[in-house]
Every structure is written in structure tokens, then in C-alpha cells.
N, CA, C and O atoms as a GROMACS GRO file, in nm:
protein
  620
    1MET      N    1   4.872   4.178  13.421
    1MET     CA    2   5.007   4.198  13.341
    1MET      C    3   5.084   4.096  13.358
    1MET      O    4   5.121   4.031  13.260
    2ALA      N    5   5.120   4.066  13.478
    2ALA     CA    6   5.190   3.942  13.505
    2ALA      C    7   5.173   3.825  13.429
    2ALA      O    8   5.270   3.777  13.370
    3ALA      N    9   5.059   3.772  13.422
    3ALA     CA   10   5.007   3.656  13.334
    3ALA      C   11   5.037   3.666  13.206
    3ALA      O   12   5.076   3.564  13.149
    4ARG      N   13   5.023   3.811  13.123
    4ARG     CA   14   5.083   3.838  13.001
    4ARG      C   15   5.212   3.787  12.990
    4ARG      O   16   5.245   3.696  12.915
    5SER      N   17   5.294   3.857  13.076
    5SER     CA   18   5.446   3.872  13.079
    5SER      C   19   5.484   3.689  13.084
    5SER      O   20   5.544   3.635  12.990
    6SER      N   21   5.445   3.624  13.186
    6SER     CA   22   5.480   3.515  13.208
    6SER      C   23   5.420   3.459  13.070
    6SER      O   24   5.514   3.434  12.995
    7ASP      N   25   5.302   3.433  13.015
    7ASP     CA   26   5.266   3.401  12.866
    7ASP      C   27   5.363   3.402  12.753
    7ASP      O   28   5.392   3.306  12.681
    8ASN      N   29   5.419   3.547  12.747
    8ASN     CA   30   5.532   3.571  12.655
    8ASN      C   31   5.675   3.507  12.689
    8ASN      O   32   5.756   3.470  12.604
    9GLU      N   33   5.692   3.501  12.820
    9GLU     CA   34   5.813   3.411  12.879
    9GLU      C   35   5.796   3.247  12.810
    9GLU      O   36   5.887   3.194  12.747
   10ILE      N   37   5.685   3.191  12.833
   10ILE     CA   38   5.625   3.090  12.800
   10ILE      C   39   5.658   3.050  12.650
   10ILE      O   40   5.722   2.953  12.608
   11SER      N   41   5.605   3.138  12.590
   11SER     CA   42   5.586   3.144  12.447
   11SER      C   43   5.747   3.133  12.373
   11SER      O   44   5.789   3.079  12.271
   12ARG      N   45   5.799   3.201  12.463
   12ARG     CA   46   5.975   3.245  12.410
   12ARG      C   47   6.029   3.084  12.425
   12ARG      O   48   6.071   3.021  12.328
   13VAL      N   49   6.023   3.029  12.561
   13VAL     CA   50   6.105   2.920  12.588
   13VAL      C   51   6.061   2.813  12.517
   13VAL      O   52   6.145   2.726  12.495
   14LEU      N   53   5.925   2.794  12.465
   14LEU     CA   54   5.866   2.667  12.387
   14LEU      C   55   5.921   2.697  12.275
   14LEU      O   56   5.999   2.608  12.244
   15SER      N   57   5.917   2.788  12.192
   15SER     CA   58   5.986   2.844  12.050
   15SER      C   59   6.127   2.784  12.067
   15SER      O   60   6.168   2.712  11.976
   16VAL      N   61   6.201   2.805  12.166
   16VAL     CA   62   6.366   2.790  12.164
   16VAL      C   63   6.352   2.639  12.197
   16VAL      O   64   6.455   2.576  12.175
   17MET      N   65   6.263   2.578  12.237
   17MET     CA   66   6.283   2.433  12.278
   17MET      C   67   6.233   2.347  12.171
   17MET      O   68   6.232   2.224  12.181
   18SER      N   69   6.185   2.422  12.051
   18SER     CA   70   6.112   2.336  11.952
   18SER      C   71   6.208   2.273  11.876
   18SER      O   72   6.172   2.219  11.772
   19GLU      N   73   6.315   2.270  11.906
   19GLU     CA   74   6.429   2.237  11.820
   19GLU      C   75   6.478   2.082  11.882
   19GLU      O   76   6.524   2.077  11.997
   20PRO      N   77   6.465   1.962  11.801
   20PRO     CA   78   6.507   1.833  11.863
   20PRO      C   79   6.652   1.860  11.937
   20PRO      O   80   6.643   1.822  12.054
   21THR      N   81   6.741   1.895  11.917
   21THR     CA   82   6.843   1.893  11.953
   21THR      C   83   6.879   1.939  12.081
   21THR      O   84   6.951   1.886  12.166
   22ARG      N   85   6.801   2.074  12.082
   22ARG     CA   86   6.801   2.140  12.229
   22ARG      C   87   6.708   2.061  12.316
   22ARG      O   88   6.726   2.078  12.436
   23ILE      N   89   6.603   1.970  12.278
   23ILE     CA   90   6.521   1.913  12.370
   23ILE      C   91   6.624   1.780  12.450
   23ILE      O   92   6.608   1.730  12.561
   24ARG      N   93   6.737   1.747  12.340
   24ARG     CA   94   6.780   1.644  12.385
   24ARG      C   95   6.901   1.678  12.473
   24ARG      O   96   6.934   1.612  12.571
   25ILE      N   97   6.968   1.794  12.426
   25ILE     CA   98   7.070   1.866  12.527
   25ILE      C   99   7.010   1.872  12.668
   25ILE      O  100   7.068   1.817  12.762
   26ILE      N  101   6.865   1.955  12.688
   26ILE     CA  102   6.789   1.939  12.810
   26ILE      C  103   6.771   1.809  12.871
   26ILE      O  104   6.791   1.801  12.992
   27ARG      N  105   6.733   1.696  12.799
   27ARG     CA  106   6.721   1.611  12.878
   27ARG      C  107   6.851   1.548  12.942
   27ARG      O  108   6.863   1.512  13.059
   28LEU      N  109   6.926   1.544  12.862
   28LEU     CA  110   7.073   1.498  12.910
   28LEU      C  111   7.123   1.558  13.032
   28LEU      O  112   7.164   1.490  13.127
   29ILE      N  113   7.121   1.699  13.031
   29ILE     CA  114   7.154   1.798  13.107
   29ILE      C  115   7.104   1.770  13.259
   29ILE      O  116   7.173   1.758  13.361
   30SER      N  117   6.950   1.763  13.241
   30SER     CA  118   6.880   1.737  13.344
   30SER      C  119   6.896   1.591  13.413
   30SER      O  120   6.895   1.573  13.534
   31GLY      N  121   6.910   1.499  13.326
   31GLY     CA  122   6.960   1.361  13.383
   31GLY      C  123   7.070   1.340  13.494
   31GLY      O  124   7.068   1.264  13.591
   32SER      N  125   7.176   1.434  13.448
   32SER     CA  126   7.301   1.422  13.496
   32SER      C  127   7.306   1.566  13.607
   32SER      O  128   7.417   1.593  13.653
   33GLY      N  129   7.211   1.635  13.638
   33GLY     CA  130   7.207   1.767  13.680
   33GLY      C  131   7.332   1.881  13.646
   33GLY      O  132   7.311   2.002  13.656
   34GLU      N  133   7.429   1.841  13.617
   34GLU     CA  134   7.526   1.927  13.536
   34GLU      C  135   7.609   1.871  13.438
   34GLU      O  136   7.658   1.760  13.460
   35LEU      N  137   7.635   1.935  13.321
   35LEU     CA  138   7.757   1.886  13.256
   35LEU      C  139   7.825   2.006  13.168
   35LEU      O  140   7.790   2.124  13.170
   36ARG      N  141   7.904   1.965  13.109
   36ARG     CA  142   8.017   2.036  13.037
   36ARG      C  143   7.986   2.020  12.915
   36ARG      O  144   7.926   1.916  12.888
   37SER      N  145   8.018   2.118  12.803
   37SER     CA  146   7.966   2.098  12.663
   37SER      C  147   8.079   1.951  12.609
   37SER      O  148   8.046   1.875  12.518
   38CYS      N  149   8.183   1.940  12.674
   38CYS     CA  150   8.274   1.846  12.600
   38CYS      C  151   8.216   1.707  12.671
   38CYS      O  152   8.272   1.603  12.639
   39ASP      N  153   8.116   1.702  12.757
   39ASP     CA  154   8.050   1.571  12.805
   39ASP      C  155   7.921   1.582  12.698
   39ASP      O  156   7.874   1.470  12.681
   40LEU      N  157   7.868   1.661  12.638
   40LEU     CA  158   7.764   1.633  12.579
   40LEU      C  159   7.808   1.611  12.448
   40LEU      O  160   7.759   1.510  12.396
   41LEU      N  161   7.899   1.684  12.369
   41LEU     CA  162   7.947   1.636  12.202
   41LEU      C  163   7.920   1.521  12.176
   41LEU      O  164   7.822   1.495  12.106
   42PRO      N  165   8.016   1.407  12.236
   42PRO     CA  166   7.989   1.293  12.192
   42PRO      C  167   7.853   1.227  12.160
   42PRO      O  168   7.831   1.146  12.069
   43GLU      N  169   7.762   1.277  12.254
   43GLU     CA  170   7.631   1.217  12.235
   43GLU      C  171   7.526   1.271  12.087
   43GLU      O  172   7.417   1.232  12.046
   44PHE      N  173   7.606   1.358  12.047
   44PHE     CA  174   7.573   1.405  11.908
   44PHE      C  175   7.623   1.398  11.798
   44PHE      O  176   7.746   1.398  11.800
   45GLU      N  177   7.568   1.391  11.683
   45GLU     CA  178   7.651   1.375  11.566
   45GLU      C  179   7.653   1.527  11.469
   45GLU      O  180   7.623   1.543  11.351
   46ILE      N  181   7.705   1.641  11.586
   46ILE     CA  182   7.723   1.754  11.546
   46ILE      C  183   7.845   1.840  11.590
   46ILE      O  184   7.902   1.827  11.699
   47THR      N  185   7.877   1.926  11.498
   47THR     CA  186   8.023   1.995  11.521
   47THR      C  187   8.002   2.063  11.676
   47THR      O  188   7.896   2.091  11.732
   48GLN      N  189   8.119   2.077  11.716
   48GLN     CA  190   8.134   2.170  11.868
   48GLN      C  191   8.077   2.304  11.859
   48GLN      O  192   8.003   2.346  11.948
   49PRO      N  193   8.112   2.379  11.745
   49PRO     CA  194   8.017   2.515  11.705
   49PRO      C  195   7.891   2.492  11.709
   49PRO      O  196   7.829   2.551  11.797
   50THR      N  197   7.823   2.411  11.626
   50THR     CA  198   7.674   2.382  11.663
   50THR      C  199   7.638   2.346  11.761
   50THR      O  200   7.520   2.372  11.785
   51LEU      N  201   7.709   2.275  11.859
   51LEU     CA  202   7.646   2.270  12.012
   51LEU      C  203   7.667   2.398  12.088
   51LEU      O  204   7.582   2.444  12.164
   52SER      N  205   7.784   2.452  12.065
   52SER     CA  206   7.789   2.579  12.147
   52SER      C  207   7.705   2.672  12.133
   52SER      O  208   7.672   2.745  12.226
   53HIS      N  209   7.648   2.685  11.985
   53HIS     CA  210   7.526   2.752  11.923
   53HIS      C  211   7.377   2.745  12.022
   53HIS      O  212   7.300   2.834  12.060
   54HIS      N  213   7.378   2.610  12.041
   54HIS     CA  214   7.247   2.546  12.080
   54HIS      C  215   7.257   2.585  12.270
   54HIS      O  216   7.161   2.597  12.346
   55LEU      N  217   7.367   2.595  12.295
   55LEU     CA  218   7.383   2.593  12.416
   55LEU      C  219   7.394   2.747  12.480
   55LEU      O  220   7.367   2.777  12.596
   56SER      N  221   7.435   2.826  12.388
   56SER     CA  222   7.403   2.961  12.405
   56SER      C  223   7.285   3.031  12.375
   56SER      O  224   7.270   3.145  12.419
   57VAL      N  225   7.176   2.961  12.288
   57VAL     CA  226   7.054   3.019  12.290
   57VAL      C  227   6.971   2.976  12.377
   57VAL      O  228   6.877   3.048  12.412
   58LEU      N  229   6.993   2.828  12.440
   58LEU     CA  230   6.928   2.802  12.563
   58LEU      C  231   6.964   2.869  12.691
   58LEU      O  232   6.887   2.876  12.787
   59LEU      N  233   7.086   2.919  12.687
   59LEU     CA  234   7.128   3.019  12.798
   59LEU      C  235   7.068   3.161  12.790
   59LEU      O  236   7.022   3.220  12.887
   60GLU      N  237   7.072   3.202  12.685
   60GLU     CA  238   7.016   3.338  12.675
   60GLU      C  239   6.869   3.362  12.697
   60GLU      O  240   6.823   3.472  12.728
   61ASN      N  241   6.798   3.251  12.679
   61ASN     CA  242   6.662   3.228  12.681
   61ASN      C  243   6.608   3.170  12.827
   61ASN      O  244   6.495   3.134  12.862
   62GLY      N  245   6.723   3.175  12.891
   62GLY     CA  246   6.674   3.121  13.053
   62GLY      C  247   6.638   2.991  13.059
   62GLY      O  248   6.571   2.958  13.157
   63VAL      N  249   6.669   2.896  12.965
   63VAL     CA  250   6.626   2.741  12.991
   63VAL      C  251   6.725   2.680  13.054
   63VAL      O  252   6.695   2.579  13.119
   64LEU      N  253   6.851   2.721  13.052
   64LEU     CA  254   6.978   2.681  13.098
   64LEU      C  255   7.043   2.752  13.163
   64LEU      O  256   7.033   2.870  13.131
   65THR      N  257   7.153   2.717  13.298
   65THR     CA  258   7.219   2.831  13.345
   65THR      C  259   7.348   2.763  13.354
   65THR      O  260   7.360   2.641  13.348
   66SER      N  261   7.443   2.844  13.368
   66SER     CA  262   7.594   2.793  13.380
   66SER      C  263   7.663   2.853  13.471
   66SER      O  264   7.616   2.958  13.515
   67ARG      N  265   7.783   2.810  13.520
   67ARG     CA  266   7.889   2.847  13.624
   67ARG      C  267   7.993   2.804  13.544
   67ARG      O  268   7.988   2.721  13.454
   68LYS      N  269   8.107   2.882  13.594
   68LYS     CA  270   8.229   2.849  13.530
   68LYS      C  271   8.324   2.826  13.673
   68LYS      O  272   8.308   2.883  13.781
   69VAL      N  273   8.427   2.726  13.636
   69VAL     CA  274   8.515   2.666  13.715
   69VAL      C  275   8.630   2.652  13.641
   69VAL      O  276   8.662   2.552  13.577
   70GLY      N  277   8.706   2.778  13.655
   70GLY     CA  278   8.860   2.744  13.596
   70GLY      C  279   8.823   2.787  13.462
   70GLY      O  280   8.748   2.884  13.445
   71ARG      N  281   8.873   2.719  13.366
   71ARG     CA  282   8.814   2.687  13.221
   71ARG      C  283   8.700   2.645  13.193
   71ARG      O  284   8.658   2.678  13.082
   72CYS      N  285   8.624   2.570  13.269
   72CYS     CA  286   8.525   2.458  13.219
   72CYS      C  287   8.392   2.553  13.271
   72CYS      O  288   8.393   2.624  13.371
   73ILE      N  289   8.293   2.537  13.189
   73ILE     CA  290   8.139   2.580  13.213
   73ILE      C  291   8.047   2.479  13.209
   73ILE      O  292   8.014   2.419  13.106
   74TYR      N  293   7.995   2.457  13.345
   74TYR     CA  294   7.892   2.368  13.375
   74TYR      C  295   7.763   2.407  13.352
   74TYR      O  296   7.717   2.500  13.417
   75PHE      N  297   7.682   2.336  13.250
   75PHE     CA  298   7.578   2.384  13.230
   75PHE      C  299   7.449   2.284  13.318
   75PHE      O  300   7.461   2.165  13.347
   76SER      N  301   7.354   2.355  13.342
   76SER     CA  302   7.257   2.288  13.419
   76SER      C  303   7.093   2.336  13.388
   76SER      O  304   7.076   2.455  13.364
   77VAL      N  305   6.992   2.260  13.387
   77VAL     CA  306   6.869   2.308  13.363
   77VAL      C  307   6.816   2.436  13.469
   77VAL      O  308   6.833   2.423  13.590
   78ASN      N  309   6.768   2.529  13.424
   78ASN     CA  310   6.706   2.611  13.500
   78ASN      C  311   6.542   2.573  13.563
   78ASN      O  312   6.436   2.608  13.510
   79LYS      N  313   6.552   2.508  13.663
   79LYS     CA  314   6.430   2.468  13.695
   79LYS      C  315   6.298   2.536  13.711
   79LYS      O  316   6.188   2.480  13.702
   80GLY      N  317   6.326   2.698  13.742
   80GLY     CA  318   6.220   2.809  13.753
   80GLY      C  319   6.144   2.818  13.618
   80GLY      O  320   6.023   2.843  13.611
   81THR      N  321   6.225   2.796  13.512
   81THR     CA  322   6.188   2.818  13.367
   81THR      C  323   6.093   2.705  13.340
   81THR      O  324   5.976   2.718  13.304
   82ILE      N  325   6.169   2.572  13.366
   82ILE     CA  326   6.099   2.493  13.326
   82ILE      C  327   5.966   2.478  13.398
   82ILE      O  328   5.860   2.470  13.336
   83ASN      N  329   5.976   2.476  13.535
   83ASN     CA  330   5.866   2.449  13.600
   83ASN      C  331   5.737   2.556  13.546
   83ASN      O  332   5.623   2.514  13.526
   84LEU      N  333   5.774   2.686  13.530
   84LEU     CA  334   5.688   2.776  13.437
   84LEU      C  335   5.580   2.700  13.324
   84LEU      O  336   5.458   2.699  13.314
   85VAL      N  337   5.686   2.642  13.248
   85VAL     CA  338   5.643   2.562  13.147
   85VAL      C  339   5.546   2.472  13.174
   85VAL      O  340   5.435   2.461  13.122
   86ALA      N  341   5.606   2.395  13.277
   86ALA     CA  342   5.561   2.253  13.324
   86ALA      C  343   5.374   2.269  13.369
   86ALA      O  344   5.272   2.207  13.341
   87GLU      N  345   5.408   2.386  13.450
   87GLU     CA  346   5.273   2.417  13.548
   87GLU      C  347   5.179   2.474  13.440
   87GLU      O  348   5.062   2.461  13.478
   88LEU      N  349   5.189   2.529  13.324
   88LEU     CA  350   5.121   2.550  13.200
   88LEU      C  351   5.058   2.398  13.131
   88LEU      O  352   4.945   2.353  13.111
   89MET      N  353   5.172   2.357  13.112
   89MET     CA  354   5.116   2.212  13.052
   89MET      C  355   4.999   2.119  13.125
   89MET      O  356   4.897   2.072  13.075
   90GLN      N  357   5.053   2.110  13.267
   90GLN     CA  358   4.959   2.013  13.353
   90GLN      C  359   4.834   2.064  13.390
   90GLN      O  360   4.742   1.995  13.435
   91GLY      N  361   4.828   2.234  13.366
   91GLY     CA  362   4.706   2.309  13.395
   91GLY      C  363   4.625   2.260  13.250
   91GLY      O  364   4.509   2.218  13.249
   92ILE      N  365   4.702   2.273  13.146
   92ILE     CA  366   4.613   2.230  13.018
   92ILE      C  367   4.563   2.072  13.015
   92ILE      O  368   4.459   2.031  12.964
   93ALA      N  369   4.650   2.005  13.074
   93ALA     CA  370   4.608   1.892  13.051
   93ALA      C  371   4.505   1.822  13.133
   93ALA      O  372   4.443   1.720  13.104
   94SER      N  373   4.495   1.924  13.282
   94SER     CA  374   4.393   1.889  13.379
   94SER      C  375   4.274   1.982  13.351
   94SER      O  376   4.178   1.980  13.428
   95GLY      N  377   4.278   2.058  13.249
   95GLY     CA  378   4.192   2.161  13.200
   95GLY      C  379   4.141   2.260  13.330
   95GLY      O  380   4.027   2.297  13.361
   96SER      N  381   4.248   2.283  13.382
   96SER     CA  382   4.213   2.360  13.509
   96SER      C  383   4.298   2.517  13.493
   96SER      O  384   4.320   2.589  13.591
   97VAL      N  385   4.336   2.550  13.367
   97VAL     CA  386   4.421   2.650  13.330
   97VAL      C  387   4.312   2.790  13.322
   97VAL      O  388   4.204   2.782  13.262
   98SER      N  389   4.348   2.886  13.376
   98SER     CA  390   4.262   3.015  13.360
   98SER      C  391   4.241   3.053  13.246
   98SER      O  392   4.332   3.020  13.170
   99LYS      N  393   4.130   3.129  13.183
   99LYS     CA  394   4.128   3.207  13.076
   99LYS      C  395   4.175   3.312  13.045
   99LYS      O  396   4.140   3.408  13.114
  100PRO      N  397   4.268   3.337  12.936
  100PRO     CA  398   4.344   3.485  12.961
  100PRO      C  399   4.234   3.617  12.946
  100PRO      O  400   4.118   3.604  12.907
  101SER      N  401   4.282   3.719  12.978
  101SER     CA  402   4.137   3.818  13.013
  101SER      C  403   4.148   3.873  12.858
  101SER      O  404   4.245   3.885  12.783
  102SER      N  405   4.033   3.895  12.844
  102SER     CA  406   3.956   3.923  12.725
  102SER      C  407   3.980   4.084  12.688
  102SER      O  408   3.959   4.125  12.574
  103LYS      N  409   4.027   4.169  12.796
  103LYS     CA  410   4.041   4.288  12.762
  103LYS      C  411   4.161   4.334  12.688
  103LYS      O  412   4.267   4.275  12.710
  104LYS      N  413   4.159   4.420  12.614
  104LYS     CA  414   4.274   4.488  12.537
  104LYS      C  415   4.390   4.570  12.619
  104LYS      O  416   4.371   4.668  12.691
  105SER      N  417   4.475   4.527  12.599
  105SER     CA  418   4.597   4.600  12.687
  105SER      C  419   4.616   4.743  12.656
  105SER      O  420   4.629   4.796  12.546
  106SER      N  421   4.617   4.800  12.780
  106SER     CA  422   4.661   4.933  12.784
  106SER      C  423   4.798   4.969  12.776
  106SER      O  424   4.838   5.084  12.790
  107GLU      N  425   4.875   4.863  12.753
  107GLU     CA  426   5.038   4.877  12.773
  107GLU      C  427   5.090   4.982  12.646
  107GLU      O  428   5.026   4.982  12.541
  108ALA      N  429   5.190   5.057  12.659
  108ALA     CA  430   5.216   5.135  12.538
  108ALA      C  431   5.300   5.056  12.471
  108ALA      O  432   5.346   4.963  12.536
  109PRO      N  433   5.333   5.065  12.359
  109PRO     CA  434   5.400   4.998  12.238
  109PRO      C  435   5.534   4.976  12.271
  109PRO      O  436   5.587   5.070  12.331
  110SER      N  437   5.602   4.879  12.248
  110SER     CA  438   5.768   4.865  12.305
  110SER      C  439   5.821   4.956  12.202
  110SER      O  440   5.756   5.003  12.108
  111ASP      N  441   5.969   4.980  12.234
  111ASP     CA  442   6.043   5.060  12.159
  111ASP      C  443   6.023   5.038  11.990
  111ASP      O  444   5.979   5.110  11.900
  112LYS      N  445   6.065   4.933  11.995
  112LYS     CA  446   6.076   4.833  11.857
  112LYS      C  447   5.938   4.858  11.773
  112LYS      O  448   5.934   4.900  11.657
  113GLN      N  449   5.834   4.825  11.848
  113GLN     CA  450   5.710   4.860  11.765
  113GLN      C  451   5.672   5.008  11.719
  113GLN      O  452   5.648   5.049  11.605
  114GLY      N  453   5.672   5.061  11.813
  114GLY     CA  454   5.583   5.200  11.818
  114GLY      C  455   5.685   5.315  11.808
  114GLY      O  456   5.632   5.426  11.808
  115LYS      N  457   5.813   5.315  11.800
  115LYS     CA  458   5.915   5.436  11.794
  115LYS      C  459   6.035   5.361  11.707
  115LYS      O  460   6.060   5.241  11.709
  116LYS      N  461   6.094   5.452  11.640
  116LYS     CA  462   6.193   5.424  11.553
  116LYS      C  463   6.316   5.430  11.634
  116LYS      O  464   6.335   5.537  11.691
  117GLU      N  465   6.399   5.342  11.649
  117GLU     CA  466   6.529   5.349  11.726
  117GLU      C  467   6.606   5.476  11.680
  117GLU      O  468   6.604   5.504  11.560
  118GLU      N  469   6.671   5.551  11.764
  118GLU     CA  470   6.767   5.688  11.712
  118GLU      C  471   6.880   5.615  11.750
  118GLU      O  472   6.907   5.560  11.857
  119LYS      N  473   6.964   5.626  11.608
  119LYS     CA  474   7.121   5.600  11.640
  119LYS      C  475   7.186   5.697  11.625
  119LYS      O  476   7.173   5.784  11.539
  120THR      N  477   7.279   5.687  11.729
  120THR     CA  478   7.403   5.841  11.739
  120THR      C  479   7.508   5.761  11.648
  120THR      O  480   7.550   5.645  11.656
  121VAL      N  481   7.534   5.862  11.562
  121VAL     CA  482   7.673   5.849  11.466
  121VAL      C  483   7.789   5.934  11.499
  121VAL      O  484   7.767   6.054  11.519
  122ILE      N  485   7.900   5.894  11.507
  122ILE     CA  486   8.001   5.970  11.567
  122ILE      C  487   8.105   5.923  11.455
  122ILE      O  488   8.148   5.812  11.424
  123LYS      N  489   8.123   6.040  11.414
  123LYS     CA  490   8.219   6.040  11.306
  123LYS      C  491   8.362   6.081  11.348
  123LYS      O  492   8.393   6.184  11.407
  124VAL      N  493   8.446   5.979  11.306
  124VAL     CA  494   8.585   6.004  11.347
  124VAL      C  495   8.671   6.066  11.229
  124VAL      O  496   8.650   6.031  11.113
  125LYS      N  497   8.760   6.150  11.257
  125LYS     CA  498   8.808   6.189  11.136
  125LYS      C  499   8.972   6.108  11.135
  125LYS      O  500   9.043   6.110  11.235
  126PRO      N  501   9.010   6.045  11.020
  126PRO     CA  502   9.118   5.964  11.008
  126PRO      C  503   9.261   6.018  11.040
  126PRO      O  504   9.291   6.130  10.996
  127GLU      N  505   9.327   5.966  11.092
  127GLU     CA  506   9.475   6.005  11.122
  127GLU      C  507   9.555   6.040  10.982
  127GLU      O  508   9.562   5.947  10.901
  128LYS      N  509   9.606   6.146  10.951
  128LYS     CA  510   9.694   6.171  10.855
  128LYS      C  511   9.839   6.186  10.888
  128LYS      O  512   9.877   6.225  10.998
  129ASP      N  513   9.904   6.160  10.810
  129ASP     CA  514  10.068   6.138  10.804
  129ASP      C  515  10.122   6.262  10.786
  129ASP      O  516  10.035   6.349  10.785
  130LYS      N  517  10.254   6.312  10.768
  130LYS     CA  518  10.308   6.442  10.752
  130LYS      C  519  10.266   6.468  10.622
  130LYS      O  520  10.217   6.578  10.597
  131SER      N  521  10.276   6.382  10.534
  131SER     CA  522  10.236   6.429  10.351
  131SER      C  523  10.097   6.463  10.352
  131SER      O  524  10.055   6.528  10.256
  132GLY      N  525  10.021   6.431  10.441
  132GLY     CA  526   9.878   6.462  10.450
  132GLY      C  527   9.768   6.342  10.404
  132GLY      O  528   9.651   6.369  10.376
  133LYS      N  529   9.818   6.222  10.400
  133LYS     CA  530   9.780   6.079  10.336
  133LYS      C  531   9.714   6.052  10.445
  133LYS      O  532   9.755   6.102  10.550
  134VAL      N  533   9.605   5.972  10.445
  134VAL     CA  534   9.535   5.932  10.574
  134VAL      C  535   9.614   5.785  10.603
  134VAL      O  536   9.634   5.696  10.520
  135LYS      N  537   9.646   5.788  10.718
  135LYS     CA  538   9.743   5.685  10.772
  135LYS      C  539   9.636   5.550  10.767
  135LYS      O  540   9.522   5.566  10.810
  136LYS      N  541   9.677   5.425  10.717
  136LYS     CA  542   9.613   5.304  10.722
  136LYS      C  543   9.637   5.186  10.861
  136LYS      O  544   9.744   5.127  10.870
  137ASP      N  545   9.561   5.170  10.931
  137ASP     CA  546   9.586   5.100  11.034
  137ASP      C  547   9.653   4.944  10.998
  137ASP      O  548   9.629   4.883  10.893
  138LYS      N  549   9.724   4.904  11.087
  138LYS     CA  550   9.814   4.778  11.021
  138LYS      C  551   9.691   4.661  11.023
  138LYS      O  552   9.686   4.580  10.931
  139LYS      N  553   9.600   4.658  11.123
  139LYS     CA  554   9.503   4.567  11.146
  139LYS      C  555   9.414   4.572  10.987
  139LYS      O  556   9.384   4.464  10.936
  140ASP      N  557   9.382   4.680  10.931
  140ASP     CA  558   9.325   4.714  10.818
  140ASP      C  559   9.389   4.623  10.696
  140ASP      O  560   9.334   4.550  10.614
  141LYS      N  561   9.527   4.658  10.718
  141LYS     CA  562   9.590   4.609  10.596
  141LYS      C  563   9.617   4.437  10.622
  141LYS      O  564   9.641   4.374  10.520
  142LYS      N  565   9.615   4.374  10.727
  142LYS     CA  566   9.604   4.240  10.744
  142LYS      C  567   9.489   4.165  10.709
  142LYS      O  568   9.489   4.048  10.671
  143LYS      N  569   9.373   4.252  10.726
  143LYS     CA  570   9.236   4.204  10.682
  143LYS      C  571   9.217   4.224  10.528
  143LYS      O  572   9.148   4.147  10.461
  144LYS      N  573   9.278   4.327  10.479
  144LYS     CA  574   9.244   4.313  10.346
  144LYS      C  575   9.352   4.212  10.266
  144LYS      O  576   9.305   4.158  10.166
  145LYS      N  577   9.478   4.183  10.296
  145LYS     CA  578   9.534   4.066  10.270
  145LYS      C  579   9.457   3.918  10.287
  145LYS      O  580   9.452   3.823  10.209
  146LYS      N  581   9.403   3.935  10.412
  146LYS     CA  582   9.333   3.791  10.455
  146LYS      C  583   9.212   3.797  10.323
  146LYS      O  584   9.204   3.709  10.238
  147ASP      N  585   9.158   3.871  10.326
  147ASP     CA  586   9.008   3.872  10.238
  147ASP      C  587   9.061   3.829  10.080
  147ASP      O  588   8.999   3.757  10.002
  148LYS      N  589   9.176   3.887  10.061
  148LYS     CA  590   9.236   3.854   9.907
  148LYS      C  591   9.275   3.713   9.920
  148LYS      O  592   9.221   3.657   9.825
  149LYS      N  593   9.346   3.621   9.992
  149LYS     CA  594   9.363   3.495  10.004
  149LYS      C  595   9.235   3.429   9.998
  149LYS      O  596   9.215   3.339   9.915
  150ASP      N  597   9.137   3.472  10.089
  150ASP     CA  598   9.006   3.398  10.089
  150ASP      C  599   8.950   3.417   9.970
  150ASP      O  600   8.887   3.322   9.924
  151LYS      N  601   8.956   3.512   9.911
  151LYS     CA  602   8.888   3.488   9.751
  151LYS      C  603   8.957   3.428   9.650
  151LYS      O  604   8.893   3.409   9.547
  152LYS      N  605   9.106   3.382   9.655
  152LYS     CA  606   9.157   3.347   9.590
  152LYS      C  607   9.134   3.174   9.605
  152LYS      O  608   9.123   3.096   9.510
  153LYS      N  609   9.129   3.140   9.746
  153LYS     CA  610   9.070   3.004   9.745
  153LYS      C  611   8.946   2.956   9.710
  153LYS      O  612   8.921   2.842   9.672
  154LYS      N  613   8.863   3.054   9.727
  154LYS     CA  614   8.731   3.055   9.702
  154LYS      C  615   8.719   2.997   9.533
  154LYS      O  616   8.653   2.902   9.490
  155LYS      N  617   8.797   3.080   9.470
  155LYS     CA  618   8.790   3.051   9.306
  155LYS      C  619   8.866   2.912   9.266
  155LYS      O  620   8.870   2.875   9.148
   0.00000   0.00000   0.00000
């Protein structure tokens, strides 16, 4: 089972790393040891939100690690994850990779595959004023006004 979970992890990491921008991010961070997003941005012709998206995908999938110092976030390569992928690649290149077991897994299906997710719905009664009318939240009013303005701008 350990081999199967590492196969799944390697597959996930390779999938995340299949984006050329992400490979370049990893190379730049690896070459420097640690970088902030503001250090990375000038190296790309992408917007800051796009860079942030790529960084968060790499973080979520264990390719990068981060540490916060004040308001700055420093990104570094997760060597454990990279070594896992590197060992597989070296094994493939040398022809010394062990064959995956041909036995069918006796693992139970995951919740997403075998069972429907149960959702709990909590109904909240709206607040009413003295006359019995439903009170509207100030945030709702502001959001509706903003939505109307956005629609007008699009037209």
C-alpha cells in the first residue's frame, strides 16, 4: 500500500509540474534557495494574481513550502517531494524500478468514489422587523448595488 500511495503522490506532483510556468518557478526558487513572489514576478510576463495562483497550486500539492516573516512570504522547494519524483526518474533511467504489484487492491473505495456525500442543510429564519417584513442585511444591499453597476458597465 505504501508504494501505491507514493505512486499517487508522484502522479499528482507530476501533473502539477506539467505546466511550463510552474517548472520555471521551481527552477528559479531552487537556484536561489528561497524567493518571495515579488522577486519572481519580474522573471515572467504574467500578472501577479496569475503568479499567486501558480504558487498556491505548488504549495497545496507539496512541491513548495513557505514561511512568513512579517508581511513577506518566502517560498522554497520541498526537497522531500522533489526527491521522491527524482528517485522514480533515476530508477526508470537506470532500469532498476520495481514492478508494481499485479494484485488487485482490496482497499475500500474513497468517500468520493463509493459513497454520496451527505450534506447538512441548516435553515435560518430571516429576521423580521416590527411590521413583519424581512430585514435585509446592509451587505446584501451593497452587493446588489455593486452587481447593478457591474451590469451597466458591461453593457
